[in-house]
MDTraj code that builds the backbone (N, CA, C; nanometers):
import mdtraj as md
import numpy as np

residues = "VAL ASN GLU GLU LYS PRO ALA GLY LYS TYR HIS VAL SER PHE ASN ALA LEU SER THR THR ASN ASN GLN PRO ILE ALA SER GLY ILE TYR PHE TYR LYS LEU GLN THR ALA ASN PHE SER ALA VAL LYS LYS MET ILE LEU LEU ARG".split()
xyz = np.array([
    [0.4723, -1.2073, -0.2939],
    [0.4274, -1.1514, -0.1743],
    [0.3522, -1.2644, -0.0937],
    [0.3913, -1.2803, 0.0286],
    [0.3335, -1.3762, 0.1086],
    [0.3034, -1.3159, 0.2506],
    [0.2170, -1.2158, 0.2501],
    [0.1806, -1.1520, 0.3715],
    [0.0511, -1.0808, 0.3570],
    [-0.0190, -1.0508, 0.4688],
    [-0.1465, -0.9841, 0.4615],
    [-0.1200, -0.8338, 0.4345],
    [-0.2104, -0.7827, 0.3458],
    [-0.2053, -0.6391, 0.3091],
    [-0.3418, -0.5836, 0.3194],
    [-0.3575, -0.4562, 0.3541],
    [-0.4926, -0.3885, 0.3530],
    [-0.5347, -0.3781, 0.2096],
    [-0.6663, -0.3527, 0.1981],
    [-0.7224, -0.3377, 0.0526],
    [-0.6601, -0.2259, -0.0129],
    [-0.6419, -0.2350, -0.1473],
    [-0.5774, -0.1284, -0.2210],
    [-0.5098, -0.1896, -0.3442],
    [-0.4359, -0.1012, -0.4185],
    [-0.3659, -0.1440, -0.5347],
    [-0.2209, -0.1547, -0.5016],
    [-0.1552, -0.2548, -0.5571],
    [-0.0137, -0.2834, -0.5327],
    [0.0563, -0.3183, -0.6559],
    [0.1831, -0.2999, -0.6610],
    [0.2645, -0.3303, -0.7701],
    [0.3683, -0.4279, -0.7231],
    [0.3897, -0.5413, -0.7912],
    [0.4830, -0.6372, -0.7442],
    [0.5737, -0.6708, -0.8659],
    [0.7074, -0.6686, -0.8447],
    [0.8056, -0.7022, -0.9484],
    [0.8341, -0.8476, -0.9439],
    [0.8438, -0.9112, -1.0581],
    [0.8736, -1.0521, -1.0771],
    [1.0140, -1.0602, -1.1341],
    [1.1075, -1.1032, -1.0650],
    [1.2503, -1.1094, -1.1098],
    [1.2850, -1.2329, -1.2015],
    [1.2097, -1.3321, -1.1990],
    [1.2224, -1.4536, -1.2832],
    [1.3487, -1.5211, -1.2557],
    [1.3947, -1.5276, -1.1384],
    [1.5183, -1.6043, -1.0984],
    [1.4827, -1.7166, -1.0080],
    [1.5446, -1.8262, -1.0238],
    [1.5215, -1.9396, -0.9376],
    [1.5535, -1.9066, -0.7953],
    [1.4713, -1.9554, -0.6984],
    [1.4993, -1.9307, -0.5577],
    [1.6056, -2.0230, -0.5050],
    [1.6429, -2.1276, -0.5800],
    [1.7418, -2.2234, -0.5283],
    [1.8829, -2.1906, -0.5800],
    [1.8962, -2.1454, -0.7024],
    [2.0281, -2.1264, -0.7521],
    [2.0489, -1.9901, -0.8133],
    [1.9485, -1.9004, -0.8058],
    [1.9560, -1.7600, -0.8592],
    [1.9860, -1.7557, -1.0128],
    [1.9495, -1.8579, -1.0781],
    [1.9632, -1.8598, -1.2254],
    [1.8246, -1.8175, -1.2874],
    [1.8268, -1.7644, -1.4083],
    [1.6993, -1.7324, -1.4722],
    [1.6124, -1.8575, -1.4909],
    [1.4844, -1.8520, -1.4695],
    [1.3848, -1.9608, -1.4977],
    [1.3571, -1.9697, -1.6475],
    [1.3090, -2.0744, -1.6897],
    [1.2868, -2.1046, -1.8310],
    [1.1624, -2.0253, -1.8746],
    [1.1557, -2.0015, -2.0075],
    [1.0298, -1.9488, -2.0731],
    [0.9232, -2.0517, -2.0509],
    [0.7988, -2.0065, -2.0353],
    [0.6874, -2.0975, -2.0236],
    [0.5685, -2.0305, -1.9599],
    [0.4658, -2.1093, -1.9281],
    [0.3432, -2.0664, -1.8602],
    [0.3630, -2.0962, -1.7106],
    [0.3469, -1.9929, -1.6314],
    [0.3495, -2.0032, -1.4833],
    [0.2089, -1.9628, -1.4289],
    [0.1796, -2.0264, -1.3204],
    [0.0482, -1.9928, -1.2474],
    [0.0815, -1.9237, -1.1248],
    [-0.0028, -1.8323, -1.0866],
    [-0.0024, -1.7675, -0.9598],
    [-0.1398, -1.7552, -0.8961],
    [-0.1382, -1.7456, -0.7714],
    [-0.2760, -1.7472, -0.6925],
    [-0.2897, -1.6210, -0.6126],
    [-0.4047, -1.5542, -0.6296],
    [-0.4457, -1.4415, -0.5456],
    [-0.5572, -1.4915, -0.4553],
    [-0.5300, -1.4604, -0.3270],
    [-0.6216, -1.5167, -0.2214],
    [-0.6559, -1.4117, -0.1145],
    [-0.7739, -1.3976, -0.0841],
    [-0.8202, -1.3133, 0.0289],
    [-0.9141, -1.3962, 0.1157],
    [-0.9711, -1.3347, 0.2167],
    [-1.0563, -1.4066, 0.3019],
    [-1.1857, -1.4601, 0.2314],
    [-1.2282, -1.3797, 0.1273],
    [-1.3531, -1.4095, 0.0566],
    [-1.3393, -1.4516, -0.0894],
    [-1.2113, -1.4513, -0.1301],
    [-1.1898, -1.4682, -0.2761],
    [-1.0588, -1.5473, -0.3000],
    [-1.0604, -1.6183, -0.4027],
    [-0.9439, -1.6957, -0.4496],
    [-0.9453, -1.7057, -0.6028],
    [-0.8282, -1.6756, -0.6630],
    [-0.8287, -1.6954, -0.8128],
    [-0.6874, -1.7391, -0.8501],
    [-0.6786, -1.8276, -0.9481],
    [-0.5562, -1.8738, -1.0068],
    [-0.5524, -1.8169, -1.1454],
    [-0.4441, -1.7559, -1.1799],
    [-0.4235, -1.6901, -1.3121],
    [-0.2927, -1.7506, -1.3731],
    [-0.2792, -1.7296, -1.4988],
    [-0.1615, -1.7695, -1.5670],
    [-0.0735, -1.6510, -1.6139],
    [0.0530, -1.6697, -1.6119],
    [0.1433, -1.5617, -1.6607],
    [0.2360, -1.6296, -1.7652],
    [0.2574, -1.5659, -1.8769],
    [0.3463, -1.6233, -1.9855],
    [0.4788, -1.5477, -1.9745],
    [0.5904, -1.6216, -1.9595],
    [0.7205, -1.5664, -1.9534],
    [0.7893, -1.6021, -2.0842],
    [0.8291, -1.5089, -2.1590],
    [0.9090, -1.5203, -2.2824],
    [1.0502, -1.4656, -2.2622],
    [1.1450, -1.5398, -2.3008],
    [1.2843, -1.4976, -2.2926],
    [1.3367, -1.4603, -2.4214],
])
top = md.Topology()
chain = top.add_chain()
for i, resn in enumerate(residues, 1):
    res = top.add_residue(resn, chain, resSeq=i)
    for name in ("N", "CA", "C"):
        top.add_atom(name, md.element.get_by_symbol(name[0]), res)
traj = md.Trajectory(xyz[None], top)
């Protein structure tokens, strides 16, 4: 998600496909960033295949 949203709860699906060749990405640790006007956090996500 790369757009502004009003406050609330949201569900986002992660399809784990490469944006360049549409192939599955490898198992591993991936980082994602949550950012608002007053807050920023980097979290990790573990993908197991």
